[in-house]
N, C-alpha and C positions, 0 to 999 in steps of 0.2 A: 503496499500500499503506500509505499514509497513516494511514488510517481504523483498519485492523490495533494501528499503534503505539497509537493516541489511546484504542482501548477496550481494551487491552491494560493503561495505564496507570492506566487507570478502575479497573481492575480491582484493581489495587496499592494505589490508592489506597482505595478502599475497605473492604478489611482493615487496612490499617495506618489506618481510623479506627474501627475495632472495631464497624463497622455491625451491629445486626441487626436482622432482617425478621421484621416484628410478631405475620405468619403464622404465622410460627415452624418455614417450611416453606423448604428450602434453596435456597440458586442454582442450582446444579447442579442440583437435581432440576427446578425450574422450565425452565431452559434443554432437560432432556430432554421435559418433557410437551407443552413450542411446540413443541419438532422434530419429536415423535413425531407434534403431530398436525397440523404440516402435511405433512408424509409421508405423511398416512395416505389409505386408501380415501378417506375421506368428503371431507378437503379436496377432492380429485381433482374427486370430483363439483363440490363445492361452486363450481371453478372454471371449470365446465359452465354454472352458473347466473347467476353471481354479477361485477363488473365489478370488477377488483384494488383500487378503493379499501372497497370492500365485504368485500370479501378480506382489508387490512389491519384492519379495525374489525374483522371476526370474530375477527381473530390476537390483537387487540390486547386483547377481553373473554374470549377465554380464558385469556389471562395474569391479568387481572385476578381473575378466577373463583377461579385457582388460589394467585394469591396471598389468597385474601380479602381482595380491593378494596385490599390496599397497592396503591398506583398506585408506592412510592417501586420496591417490590420490583420489579413489572412493568414496568417500563418497562427495568430494570439486566436482566432475566432477557428479554429481547425486543430488547434490543441489542446479544445474544451468541448469539443462536438464530435471528435476521433475518441474521446474516453470514454472505456466502454465500463466505467462506473460513472454514479452519480451523489455517493457518497462518503464520507471518510469517517469509519469509524476510529476515535481516539478513545483507550483504556485508560482513565483516569488513576496515578495510583494515591495511593491510601483506601481511600474513601470507595475503592474497586466498583469504578461506575464507566461505564461506554457510550460516548455520545455518539450519535453519527451527526454530522456533520457535513449541511447540503453543497454539491458542487453546482456552478454556474452548469445546468442541464435543461431538460425539457420534459414536459407532462413524460409520468411513466410513461404510457399507450406507444409513446412516441419516440420514446427512448430505447425498449424492450423490440421495436422494428428496427430501427440504428442496430443497436449493439448485433442484431442478427444477418444485417446486411454488412457489416462491417468487414474489409479485406481480412484475410486471415492465413492467408500463404503467400508470403513475401519474400522468402530467402528456402536457398537449397536444406536448409537446417529445420523450417518451420515445423513445430509437433502436428503429426497427421491428425487430427484431433479439432473436432468445429470449433473451438476458440481459437487452435493456433497462436500466432504472432498479434490477435487484434490490438494488445497492449502497445506495439514496437512503435507505430502509428503517432498515436500523441507524445510520446518521446520525441522518435523525429522533429514533428512541428515544434513541442516547446523548446530544444535545444537550438535548432535552426528562426527561430524567433528571439532569444535571447542573442544570439550571435547575429543578427542581423538587424535589430534593433538597441541596444546597449553596447557602446563600446569603453565607456569609460573606464571599467577595468572588468574585472572576470569575474562578472555577473554570478555565472554558472556556475562559478566555483564557492563562490560565496554563499547562493543561494543551498548547496551540498552539506555545509559547515553549520549551518541552522536548519536545515534535516537532520543529520545529525544530533548536534546539539533538542530538537522536539521532541525527537523518540525518545531518547535518554530519559526522559521527563515525562511525557504522558506515553510510553510504552503501544506504541506504533509497531503493530504486527506485519511480517513483511522484509524484503531482501531485495535490493537491487544484481543480477548475476550479470554474470560478465558479458554476456548476448546484449544486455537494457547498455553498457558502456558502449560498444560495440556501436549501435543504434546513437545511442548518442553523439559521441564524436562527430558522423555519417550527421546528423543535425545539423548539430554544430561549423562542422564544414560546406555544407548547403549554404547556410546563413550568412557565411563570409566572404564566397562565392557570386549572391546572387547581385551583387551591386553590379558587378562585369559581365554577367551570362543571369539577366531576368529570363530568359528562356529557360534557361535549364530547369528539369521537370524531377521529381521526389525520384520516381524507378531509375530512372541515370545513375543517382548516388545510393541507390540501394543493391545496386547491381555488383555495385563495388565490393559492396559484404561478401557475397557471393566469389569474386573474382580474388578478393583475398584472401578468403579462407579454401579454396581449391586448389590456390598455386598459380594462374593462369598471369601468364606474360601479357603484357599489352603491347 
């Protein structure tokens, strides 16, 4: 569940910095628009005729269109819209009480349809189960947002430290595995080069994962 806390911190940080959307469209509106698109019958049809990597590109392009090509806002909205969770459980020490903190999301019915349709087979080693690697998509977009939007200092590392401190105090269950770290780095790299190559699609970065792990020479 570490991913949930990290992205909630991003959400808080965004508003503490008084970020504004150049497209004049709200973050909540973008989350709804993207979630509704993923949950739609049209997207279900796309799933039957396209690879999951192609679907990630389609979702990304949909977000860009909604935000009038504002890459930063699109990446942030995608981070929340592709989360396969909508609550963050926090177990408080001493009193042994668990609080379910809601995350920016949509109605339960729309959320469930969205999660069902989220791309899951993204890499050569994606688990061959229904959930697969659905949680890797928000990892990627969240780190891309941080890298693209905030360059004053290593905010991704800073948030990681906050996560560890918070987890020590509130006993949040979960762990960040090695594959998460690879995807985080790919997301950061994607954000770094979007200024120079705004036409670059997420799938092109996802393929790097397989190239590296299979030892394919470019």
